[in-house]
VOBA-1610 file (N, C-alpha, C; in pm, whole numbers, padded with zeros to 5 digits, always signed):
BEGIN
Unk+01392-00432+00247Unk+01361-00339+00356Unk+01447-00213+00347Unk+01577-00233+00326Unk+01666-00118+00313Unk+01632-00035+00190Unk+01597-00107+00080Unk+01560-00035-00043Unk+01437+00052-00019Unk+01337-00008+00046Unk+01215+00068+00073Unk+01243+00189+00162Unk+01332+00168+00257Unk+01364+00278+00347Unk+01433+00391+00271Unk+01527+00352+00178Unk+01595+00454+00099Unk+01496+00531+00012Unk+01402+00454-00050Unk+01300+00521-00131Unk+01215+00614-00048Unk+01182+00568+00072Unk+01099+00648+00161Unk+01171+00778+00199Unk+01300+00765+00236Unk+01376+00884+00275Unk+01394+00980+00157Unk+01413+00922+00037Unk+01426+01005-00083Unk+01298+01080-00112Unk+01187+01009-00100Unk+01057+01074-00124Unk+01031+01181-00020Unk+01071+01154+00104Unk+01053+01251+00210Unk+01133+01378+00183Unk+01258+01360+00137Unk+01343+01475+00107Unk+01286+01555-00009Unk+01237+01484-00113Unk+01177+01552-00228Unk+01054+01631-00186Unk+00971+01568-00102Unk+00851+01636-00054Unk+00885+01760+00026Unk+00987+01749+00112Unk+01028+01864+00192Unk+01078+01977+00104Unk+01154+01940-00002Unk+01205+02042-00093Unk+01091+02112-00165Unk+00990+02033-00207Unk+00878+02095-00278Unk+00797+02183-00186Unk+00789+02149-00057Unk+00720+02236+00038Unk+00797+02364+00062Unk+00930+02355+00057Unk+01012+02473+00082Unk+01006+02571-00035Unk+00986+02520-00157Unk+00990+02607-00274Unk+00888+02719-00271Unk+00758+02691-00240Unk+00661+02800-00240Unk+00696+02909-00140Unk+00754+02871-00026Unk+00791+02971+00074Unk+00896+03064+00016Unk+00995+03005-00049Unk+01100+03084-00112Unk+01042+03172-00222Unk+00952+03116-00303Unk+00892+03191-00414Unk+00808+03306-00362Unk+00733+03280-00255Unk+00645+03383-00199Unk+00725+03501-00146Unk+00849+03475-00105Unk+00930+03583-00050Unk+00990+03670-00160Unk+00992+03619-00283Unk+01057+03691-00392Unk+00999+03829-00418Unk+00865+03846-00426Unk+00812+03979-00458Unk+00856+04088-00362Unk+00872+04055-00232Unk+00912+04157-00136Unk+01053+04208-00167Unk+01139+04123-00224Unk+01273+04167-00260Unk+01270+04249-00389Unk+01164+04234-00468Unk+01155+04305-00594Unk+01072+04432-00586Unk+01024+04465-00469Unk+00943+04585-00456Unk+01028+04707-00490Unk+00968+04804-00557Unk+01047+04919-00605Unk+01101+05004-00490Unk+01217+05058-00514Unk+01282+05147-00418Unk+01194+05270-00397Unk+01175+05309-00272Unk+01094+05426-00240Unk+00948+05397-00212Unk+00909+05269-00222Unk+00768+05236-00202Unk+00723+05267-00059Unk+00807+05238+00039Unk+00770+05267+00179Unk+00747+05416+00198Unk+00832+05499+00137Unk+00815+05644+00147Unk+00688+05690+00076Unk+00656+05627-00036Unk+00533+05662-00108Unk+00410+05627-00025Unk+00414+05512+00043Unk+00302+05474+00130Unk+00287+05572+00245Unk+00401+05615+00301Unk+00396+05714+00408Unk+00338+05846+00357Unk+00372+05881+00233Unk+00317+06003+00173Unk+00167+05991+00153Unk+00121+05872+00114Unk-00024+05850+00101Unk-00094+05874+00233Unk-00035+05825+00341Unk-00094+05845+00473Unk-00091+05994+00512Unk+00021+06059+00483Unk+00035+06200+00522Unk-00062+06290+00446Unk-00089+06256+00321Unk-00174+06341+00236Unk-00306+06274+00201Unk-00347+06179+00284Unk-00466+06100+00256Unk-00591+06180+00230Unk-00605+06294+00294Unk-00726+06375+00277Unk-00735+06432+00136Unk-00622+06447+00067Unk-00622+06507-00066Unk-00611+06404-00178Unk-00557+06286-00147Unk-00539+06184-00249Unk-00661+06092-00249Unk-00749+06110-00346Unk-00876+06036-00347Unk-00858+05889-00383Unk-00768+05862-00477Unk-00750+05725-00527Unk-00615+05672-00479Unk-00620+05563-00402Unk-00498+05514-00337Unk-00455+05378-00388Unk-00514+05330-00497Unk-00482+05196-00544Unk-00354+05189-00626Unk-00327+05292-00706Unk-00208+05296-00790Unk-00137+05429-00767Unk-00004+05423-00755Unk+00077+05545-00744Unk+00183+05546-00853Unk+00225+05667-00889Unk+00340+05683-00976Unk+00462+05703-00887Unk+00568+05631-00914Unk+00689+05634-00832Unk+00809+05659-00922Unk+00878+05771-00902Unk+00994+05807-00984Unk+01119+05801-00899Unk+01213+05715-00941Unk+01339+05697-00869Unk+01449+05773-00942Unk+01474+05896-00899Unk+01573+05980-00965Unk+01716+05944-00927Unk+01736+05839-00847Unk+01873+05794-00822Unk+01925+05713-00940Unk+01835+05665-01024Unk+01873+05587-01142Unk+01904+05680-01258Unk+01989+05637-01352Unk+02017+05720-01470Unk+01895+05731-01560Unk+01891+05837-01638Unk+01772+05859-01721Unk+01761+05754-01832Unk+01868+05680-01858Unk+01861+05573-01956Unk+01786+05451-01906Unk+01758+05446-01776Unk+01681+05336-01719Unk+01534+05374-01711Unk+01444+05278-01725Unk+01301+05309-01703Unk+01275+05325-01554Unk+01272+05448-01506Unk+01272+05477-01362Unk+01141+05539-01313Unk+01040+05543-01398Unk+00906+05591-01361Unk+00817+05467-01358Unk+00776+05427-01238Unk+00698+05304-01222Unk+00555+05336-01180Unk+00461+05261-01235Unk+00324+05260-01184Unk+00315+05139-01093Unk+00277+05162-00968Unk+00282+05058-00866Unk+00144+05032-00807Unk+00108+04906-00799Unk-00015+04863-00732Unk+00013+04863-00582Unk-00050+04953-00510Unk-00024+04966-00367Unk-00069+04843-00290Unk-00171+04776-00339Unk-00223+04658-00269Unk-00121+04548-00252Unk-00042+04521-00356Unk+00056+04413-00346Unk+00200+04460-00367Unk+00220+04588-00392Unk+00354+04642-00406Unk+00421+04609-00538Unk+00347+04556-00633Unk+00407+04515-00759Unk+00403+04627-00864Unk+00505+04628-00946Unk+00513+04726-01054Unk+00423+04681-01169Unk+00333+04769-01210Unk+00244+04742-01323Unk+00315+04769-01454Unk+00390+04879-01457Unk+00462+04918-01579Unk+00574+05014-01542Unk+00679+05015-01624Unk+00793+05106-01609Unk+00808+05190-01734Unk+00851+05316-01716Unk+00868+05406-01829Unk+00996+05488-01812Unk+01052+05532-01923Unk+01161+05629-01916Unk+01100+05766-01883Unk+01174+05846-01809Unk+01128+05980-01774Unk+01248+06073-01765Unk+01230+06194-01816Unk+01337+06294-01813Unk+01342+06363-01678Unk+01459+06417-01647Unk+01470+06512-01537Unk+01505+06649-01597Unk+01503+06751-01513Unk+01522+06888-01561Unk+01666+06920-01599Unk+01682+07014-01692Unk+01815+07061-01733Unk+01891+07117-01613Unk+01821+07189-01528Unk+01885+07248-01411Unk+01928+07146-01308Unk+01877+07025-01319Unk+01917+06918-01227Unk+02039+06842-01278Unk+02076+06865-01405Unk+02185+06791-01469Unk+02250+06881-01573Unk+02318+06988-01528Unk+02372+07087-01623Unk+02469+07028-01725Unk+02541+06923-01687Unk+02638+06863-01777Unk+02580+06759-01871Unk+02450+06735-01863Unk+02382+06636-01948Unk+02448+06498-01937Unk+02467+06456-01812Unk+02531+06327-01786Unk+02431+06212-01784Unk+02303+06245-01773Unk+02201+06142-01756Unk+02171+06112-01611Unk+02245+06176-01519Unk+02223+06156-01375Unk+02176+06287-01311Unk+02070+06278-01235Unk+02021+06396-01164Unk+02121+06434-01055Unk+02162+06560-01053Unk+02260+06608-00955Unk+02194+06678-00836Unk+02085+06750-00863Unk+02023+06827-00755Unk+01877+06854-00788Unk+01800+06882-00684Unk+01660+06923-00698Unk+01650+07073-00672Unk+01546+07134-00723Unk+01517+07273-00689Unk+01367+07298-00704Unk+01317+07381-00616Unk+01177+07423-00620Unk+01166+07566-00671Unk+01280+07625-00708Unk+01284+07766-00743Unk+01238+07792-00886Unk+01148+07889-00906Unk+01109+07926-01042Unk+01230+07969-01124Unk+01236+07925-01248Unk+01346+07959-01336Unk+01465+07866-01325Unk+01462+07771-01232Unk+01576+07681-01214Unk+01582+07572-01321Unk+01470+07546-01387Unk+01460+07437-01486Unk+01502+07303-01428Unk+01486+07289-01297Unk+01526+07166-01228Unk+01403+07085-01188Unk+01426+06957-01167Unk+01322+06870-01112Unk+01309+06897-00963Unk+01191+06871-00911Unk+01172+06877-00766Unk+01122+06742-00717Unk+01139+06719-00589Unk+01107+06589-00531Unk+00987+06598-00439Unk+00943+06482-00390Unk+00836+06477-00293Unk+00705+06427-00349Unk+00598+06464-00282Unk+00463+06415-00314Unk+00389+06515-00402Unk+00329+06462-00508Unk+00250+06545-00600Unk+00113+06482-00615Unk+00013+06567-00632Unk-00122+06521-00660Unk-00150+06543-00808Unk-00193+06437-00877Unk-00224+06452-01019Unk-00351+06535-01035Unk-00346+06626-01132Unk-00458+06717-01155Unk-00522+06696-01291Unk-00576+06803-01344Unk-00658+06795-01464Unk-00574+06774-01590Unk-00640+06718-01690Unk-00580+06703-01822Unk-00595+06834-01898Unk-00495+06866-01978Unk-00506+06982-02067Unk-00428+06952-02194Unk-00451+07029-02296Unk-00381+07014-02424Unk-00292+07135-02444Unk-00160+07111-02451Unk-00066+07221-02464Unk+00032+07197-02577Unk+00149+07256-02565Unk+00254+07245-02666Unk+00289+07100-02697Unk+00285+07017-02595Unk+00322+06876-02610Unk+00200+06784-02619Unk+00084+06839-02655Unk-00036+06757-02666Unk-00100+06731-02530Unk-00163+06616-02519Unk-00235+06585-02395Unk-00138+06570-02279Unk-00162+06644-02173Unk-00071+06652-02059Unk-00152+06654-01930Unk-00083+06640-01817Unk-00153+06644-01689Unk-00084+06739-01593Unk-00163+06830-01537Unk-00109+06920-01435Unk-00089+06842-01305Unk+00007+06887-01226Unk+00029+06826-01094Unk+00046+06936-00990Unk+00013+06903-00867Unk+00018+06998-00757Unk+00116+06946-00652Unk+00215+07026-00616Unk+00308+06987-00512Unk+00241+06988-00376Unk+00266+06885-00298Unk+00203+06872-00167Unk+00300+06895-00051Unk+00428+06912-00083Unk+00532+06926+00020Unk+00604+07060+00004Unk+00672+07106+00110Unk+00745+07232+00100Unk+00849+07232-00013Unk+00911+07116-00038Unk+01016+07110-00140Unk+00963+07107-00284Unk+00830+07102-00300Unk+00775+07110-00437Unk+00651+07200-00444Unk+00641+07290-00349Unk+00522+07376-00338Unk+00502+07467-00459Unk+00608+07489-00537Unk+00599+07577-00654Unk+00575+07500-00784Unk+00550+07370-00774Unk+00534+07289-00896Unk+00424+07342-00987Unk+00309+07372-00932Unk+00198+07420-01015Unk+00229+07558-01075Unk+00273+07656-00995Unk+00309+07786-01054Unk+00421+07776-01156Unk+00512+07680-01140Unk+00623+07662-01235Unk+00578+07586-01360Unk+00454+07541-01362Unk+00401+07461-01474Unk+00478+07330-01490Unk+00513+07268-01378Unk+00570+07133-01380Unk+00454+07037-01402Unk+00460+06962-01511Unk+00348+06875-01551Unk+00401+06741-01597Unk+00309+06651-01630Unk+00343+06525-01695Unk+00306+06540-01842Unk+00403+06522-01931Unk+00374+06531-02074Unk+00467+06438-02152Unk+00435+06416-02277Unk+00520+06338-02365Unk+00603+06429-02453Unk+00717+06379-02502Unk+00801+06456-02594Unk+00893+06361-02671Unk+00937+06408-02787Unk+01021+06326-02872Unk+01161+06306-02816Unk+01203+06389-02720Unk+01338+06374-02665Unk+01348+06266-02557Unk+01239+06191-02537Unk+01241+06074-02449Unk+01193+05954-02529Unk+01276+05852-02536Unk+01236+05729-02604Unk+01326+05615-02561Unk+01275+05493-02573Unk+01354+05375-02541Unk+01472+05361-02636Unk+01453+05397-02762Unk+01563+05389-02860Unk+01677+05483-02822Unk+01643+05605-02784Unk+01744+05701-02742Unk+01821+05650-02620Unk+01747+05596-02524Unk+01810+05542-02403Unk+01905+05428-02438Unk+01863+05344-02533Unk+01943+05229-02573Unk+02072+05273-02645Unk+02063+05375-02729Unk+02179+05416-02810Unk+02273+05513-02739Unk+02221+05596-02650Unk+02305+05697-02585Unk+02323+05676-02436Unk+02243+05587-02378Unk+02252+05564-02234Unk+02175+05665-02152Unk+02107+05756-02217Unk+02028+05857-02146Unk+01918+05908-02239Unk+01823+05982-02181Unk+01722+06050-02261Unk+01745+06200-02248Unk+01668+06278-02320Unk+01682+06423-02313Unk+01637+06479-02179Unk+01659+06609-02163Unk+01622+06676-02038Unk+01503+06769-02060Unk+01423+06782-01954Unk+01306+06870-01958Unk+01340+07003-01892Unk+01238+07084-01870Unk+01255+07208-01793Unk+01206+07187-01651Unk+01207+07062-01608Unk+01162+07025-01474Unk+01040+06936-01475Unk+00979+06920-01593Unk+00859+06836-01604Unk+00894+06687-01600Unk+00793+06608-01568Unk+00804+06462-01575Unk+00768+06424-01719Unk+00867+06421-01804Unk+00845+06400-01947Unk+00872+06254-01983Unk+00774+06191-02045Unk+00786+06052-02090Unk+00782+06051-02243Unk+00795+05934-02303Unk+00791+05927-02449Unk+00649+05955-02499Unk+00640+05996-02624Unk+00509+06019-02684Unk+00429+05889-02692Unk+00500+05779-02704Unk+00433+05649-02707Unk+00373+05613-02571Unk+00437+05659-02463Unk+00395+05619-02329Unk+00299+05715-02260Unk+00282+05836-02314Unk+00201+05934-02243Unk+00057+05888-02224Unk+00001+05818-02322Unk-00137+05769-02309Unk-00155+05675-02191Unk-00075+05566-02183Unk-00086+05476-02068Unk-00059+05544-01934Unk+00039+05635-01931Unk+00070+05703-01805Unk-00050+05786-01758Unk-00107+05864-01848Unk-00220+05950-01809Unk-00345+05869-01774Unk-00364+05757-01842Unk-00483+05676-01812Unk-00469+05607-01676Unk-00349+05569-01638Unk-00328+05502-01509Unk-00312+05601-01394Unk-00279+05726-01427Unk-00266+05830-01323Unk-00363+05943-01351Unk-00493+05915-01342Unk-00593+06022-01362Unk-00590+06119-01243Unk-00669+06223-01248Unk-00672+06319-01137Unk-00701+06249-01004Unk-00632+06297-00900Unk-00658+06247-00766Unk-00568+06135-00720Unk-00457+06109-00792Unk-00364+06005-00750Unk-00230+06066-00710Unk-00149+05986-00642Unk-00020+06032-00593Unk+00091+06002-00693Unk+00175+06101-00717Unk+00301+06083-00787Unk+00409+06117-00685Unk+00503+06026-00666Unk+00606+06046-00564Unk+00743+06036-00628Unk+00823+06141-00616Unk+00958+06144-00674Unk+01062+06153-00563Unk+01168+06075-00577Unk+01271+06070-00473Unk+01406+06036-00537Unk+01509+06042-00456Unk+01642+06002-00499Unk+01711+05924-00388
//
């Protein structure tokens, strides 16, 4: 009788533990959601009339060093990161080439990155090959289009460079990714989607 009772209590404890596990597991994704996602969702609501496609957003966390993959494609439906990429910030945002963004600027000629909400625009072929124009939607990035701030690939951004030096190269304010990554980035962020940059 005592043996059966011990077995019963053991089985009960095991069952309770197994029931608790899914609850703990289900809570994990919310802790792993990318930094700035709440602000990106708020930006989607604020600019909803202009952002046609709301399923995937580009989210750039400029608080991270450029050696980290800090450009995320995020599924808005579940908050999960689809893919991460390295991305450069502007020379004017990091004059000492430390790999850390120091400041934003919306001023023409600043060669700095700007923050806020951007609308992805048309594809074009320029100096860096296939690229995407973007339009600033906020006062702090209203000059993005006139400044020719775009998404493009370049050889000065790569995972190897990040691994060996702890940082990638600097742009003139553009969202520059590796030449290897520009295809996936442009295909996942076609015209009419939100790109949100913050620190």
